[in-house]
N, C-alpha and C positions, 0 to 999 in steps of 0.2 A: 504494500500500500504506500502510495506517495503521501508525504506529509507536507503541508505548506502552512507557514505562519503568516496570516494576514494581519499586519500591525494595525490595531484599532485607531490609534492616535499618535502619529509620529512625534508630535510635540509633547506628548505625555509619557515619554519613555521612562522617566524616573518613577512616575506613578505606577506604570506597568511593572517595573522591576520590584517595587515594594509589594504590589499585589502578588507577584510571582513568589516572592519570598514568604509572604503570609500563607499562601496555599501550600508551599513546600513544608513550612513549619507545621502546619496542621497535620500533614501526612506523617511527619517525623514524630509528632506528639501523640499519635494514635494510641500506641500501646500504653504509655504512661497514663494517659487520660482514662482509658478503658479499665485498666487495672485499679486505678484510684476509685472508680465507682464500685468495684467489687470489694475493695478494702473497706469502704465506708460501711457496707453491710456486715462485713466481718467484725468490725469494731463494735457495731451496735449489738450484734449477737453476743459478744463477749461480756456485755453488761447485763445480759438477761440472767435469770435464775438458772441454777444447774438443771432443774427439771425441764425448763423450756429449751435449754441448750441440747438436752438429750433428745427432746422431741424433734429438734431441727438437725439432728446428726446427718441424715441423708441429704438435707438441703446444703449443709456445709460441704459435703462431698461434691455436690453438684457445683457449688461455687468454685471449688478447686478445678473442676473440669472446664468451667467457663474461663478461668484464667489461662488454661492451656489452649483453649480455642482462640483467645485473644492473641496469644503468642504465635500461634500458627497463622492467624490473619496478618500479623505484623510481618511475617516473611513475605507475603504477597505485597503488602504495602511498600516494603522496602524495595522489592523488585520493580514496582511501578515507578518510584521516584528515581531509581538508579539511572534511568535514561531521560528523565524529564528535562534536565538542563540542556541536553544536546539538541532539543528541538527549538528552543526559544532564545538562546544567548548568541551573542556575536552576529546579529542579523545585519547584513550590510545594506539591505534595502527594505522596501515595504513588504516583500515576500521572500521566502526562501524555500527551495525545493530540496528535500532530502532524498537520498538514494532509495530506490524501491528495494524489495526484499533481495538481498544478495548474500545472506549468511554472515555478514560482518557485524560486529558490535558497534553501536554508536560510541563516539568519543565523549568522554566526560570533560567538563571544564574544571581545572584546578581552582579557578577563581570562585566557583560557585559550590562545588562539591568535591571533597577530597576523601575518597574511599569511605563514603557514608558518614563522615564526620559532620557535625553541625555547621551550617553556613553562618558566616558573620552577618550581622545586622538583621537576623531573623528574630522576630518577637519571641520572648521567652514564654509567653502565655498566649497561645492562639485563642481566638474567640470561640465560644462554645458552638456557635452556629457553623463555624468552619470545621470543627471536629465532627459535628453531625453530618456534614457533607461527605467527609471521608467514609463514615459508616454507611451513608447512602450509596456511595460508589460500590461498596461490597454487594449491596442489594441489586445494583444495576448489572453486575456480572451475572446474577441469577436471572434477571429479566431477559437480558440480551444474549447471553452466551452459555446458558446451561440448559439441560433437558428439563429441569424443573420449571424453567420459564416458558416452555413451549405453549402452554395454554394462553398465557398473556400475549405472546407474540401472535398466536392465531387470532386472538380477539382484535389486536391493534394493527398488526402489519399485514396480515393476509388480505383483508378487504382492499387495502391500498394497492397491494401488489396485483391482485386480480383485475382491478380497474385499469392499471397501467398496461398489463399484458393484453387485455382486450382492446385497448385503444391503439397500442403499438405492438401487434403480434410479431413483427420482425424487429428485434432490438438493435440491429446494426445501425450505427450512426445516430441513435436516439439518445439525447442527453437528459439526464434526470438530476435534479438538485434536491437535496434533503437538508433543509435548515433544521437546527436543533437536533442534530444527529445523535447526541448522547454518546454511547459507546459504539455506535456505528453499525448495528446489526441490520437495520432496514436498508441502509445504503449498501451494505455488503450483499444483501439478498438481491438487490437490483443488479449489482455487478455480476453476481453468480449467473443471473439469467441473461447476461450478454449486453446489458445497457451500459452506456458510458455514464458513470454516476459519481457525483461529488457530494460528500457530506460536509456540513458546516456546523461548528460548535463554538460557543463563546466561553463556556465554563472551563477554567483550567483544571478543575477536579476531573471533569469528564475527559478532557484532552489528554491528561497524563495517563488515565486508565485506558482510553481507546488506543493510544500509541502502544501501550504494553500488550494488549490483547491482540491487536492487528499485526504488530511488527515483531513481537517477541514470543508469543505462544505458538510453539511449533508442534505440539503433541495434543491430540484429542484427550480431553479430561486430564491434562497434565498438571493442573493446579487444583488445590482444594481450599475452600474458605468456609467459615462458619458465620454466615451473614446475620443470623438472628441472635447471636451471642449477647447483643446489647439490649435485647427486648426482655425486660424483667416482669412484664405484666401479661395477662391473658394467655398464659401457657397452661396447656392441659397436663403436660408431663415435663420433667427435666430434659428429656431427650428432644423435645420440640425446640428448646432454646439452643441446644448444642448440636443440632443436626448439621451434618457435613454436606456441602454442595461442591461438585466438581465442574470445572470449566477449562477450556471452551468445548462445547459439544460438537464442534466442527473444526476443521483445520483451516484457518484463514489463509494459509499459504496456497490453498487450492486455486486461488484466483490471482496468482502472482503475475500473470500476463494480462489481466483484465484492466480496463480503463476505470480505475477506482482511486479516489484521493479523498483526503480529509483536510479541510481548510479551517484554520482557527481565526476567530475574530468576530466582530459585530456584524451580523447579517446585513444591517442597513448600510454599513460603510464598506463592506467587502464587495457586495453585489450591487453595482451601479451601472453596469453595461446593459443597455436595453436589447430586447429581442434575441436573447442568447440561448434559452433553455426550452426544450420541447415539453418538459414536465417539471413541476415543482410538487414534491410530496411532503406534507407536514403532518406530524403525529405528535399530539400533546405539545404544541408549539405556539400557536397564535395567541394564546392567553399569557404569554411571557413578556409582553410589551406593555408599558404604561399607556400607550396609545395604539390600539390594535389597528387603527386605520393606516398607519405608516407601514405596517407589515403588509397589509392588503395591497397598498399602492406599489410597494417594492416588488412584490410577487408579480403583479400585473406588468410592471415595467420590464422585468427580466425575462418574462415568457415571450417566446416567438408568437407572432400572430397565428392563431389556430391551436396554440399549445394549451395544455390543461393544468389545472391546479386541483390536487386531490388532498383532502384534509379529513382527519379523524381525531377526535379528542373532546375533552370537556371545555368549559369556559371558567376556569378557576380564577383567572386574572390575578396573577401572583403579586402585583403591586397594590392590590386593593386595600389591604389592611396594614401596609408597611408604614411605620411612623416616618414623617417627613418626606413622604413620596406622594406625588400626584398620580391619578389614574382615572381612566374612563372605563366603564364596564358595561357596554351595551349587551342586552339579552340577545338571544339567537335570532329572533324575528327582526329586530332592528339591525343586527349584524348582516343579515341577508340583504336587507335594503341597501346597506352601505356597500356591500360587495358588488351589487348590481349597478349602483351609482358610480362606482369606480370604473365600470366598463365591462365587467365580467358578465357572461351569460351563465346562469345557474342551470345546469343540466340535470342534476340529481341531488337530492338531499334526504336524509333520514335521521330521525331522532331516536333516542332510547336505545342506542347501541351499548350493550353491556361490556364494560372494559374495567380492568384493574391496572394498578401501577405499582410494581415492586412490592406486592403483598406477600406476607408470610402465610402460605396456604393452611398452616396448622394452628394459626392464632385464633383465639375466641372472637377477636374483633376483626371484621373484614370491611374494607372500604371498596365500594363499587360505583363507578360513574355510569350514568345514562348519557353517553357521549353523542355528539353530532357527527355525521359523516356526510360530506358533500363533494361534488365534482363541479368545477367551473371551467369555462373555456374563454380564452381571450379571442375575440372575434378576428377573422382575417382582415376585415376592414374596420378600423377604429373610427367610431363616430366622433364628430367634433364636440368638444366640451361646451 
């Protein structure tokens, strides 16, 4: 897979570097933070009466197993960040193309990482929300790259893939863009089917992990994680919390010669060239903007005349309840009006599509979305505004 770093703001290089270090620090702090949470429970149990401690003896054994799960997770976490700096540092221009799969290791930067030692200028105490994002990445491996995530992928990706294959039965020369690609499975599936596909992702947490799974995982089910080790509530059994998941369920190197790349950066700033893509596929993406209209307009602009936009997902509107953030949250009926006013022709839409996102299938608590699914076309002849 080709990696390309699309610099979001050339004038904000120092800000980007600080953010990079913050994310790297969060990964490095994963084990200590996770073990601290277990130790908190250990300390509380030590204050209980001897009788209560006896009752909790099996639970104490389970906590010891959780600690080992965290240590095993940390092996994967360290593997993820071992190549992280090679993608983003020493960028001579707005974009950099790294080699495709060739069996060579990426070079590390002595200025940023030295044999896994702590980087200078990294915050000693990462934000809790950043640590939670590291934990979320582990769940993303389940969703995108394990057999355990097959049900979710069938719910979310298969309808999109089916529409694209029906619209473009001959994939040769057909270009597909997947914004908000996450760990890259949907983009990968399009490339496997012969389409020229590019995934785009803004989150460094996702980019570090996608680089690892797409460029470094060379054996089916060659890695194991314990993604639910941090879930202390709604467990039916101790085994539910310490269940092992192996990944990747396929060999990403099977498409070494495919036209497949991942581009890092702000979707709105990286994709400015008009009339370039035959298809834009979005899954759990359009509600990630404070103003969804700019996403719609950008998708319209980059599509070729006659091209299609396929979308599936909820309208969670991530900025809605963020402090000090402004946001608009149009409901789906108004959103459809906006899409058509932008110039799209809505060819198909469906509501109530049952979808889940990185759910623990054995938890007592399950979140399920009634997502929307629609297909729009950019007309061959654009009407005057």
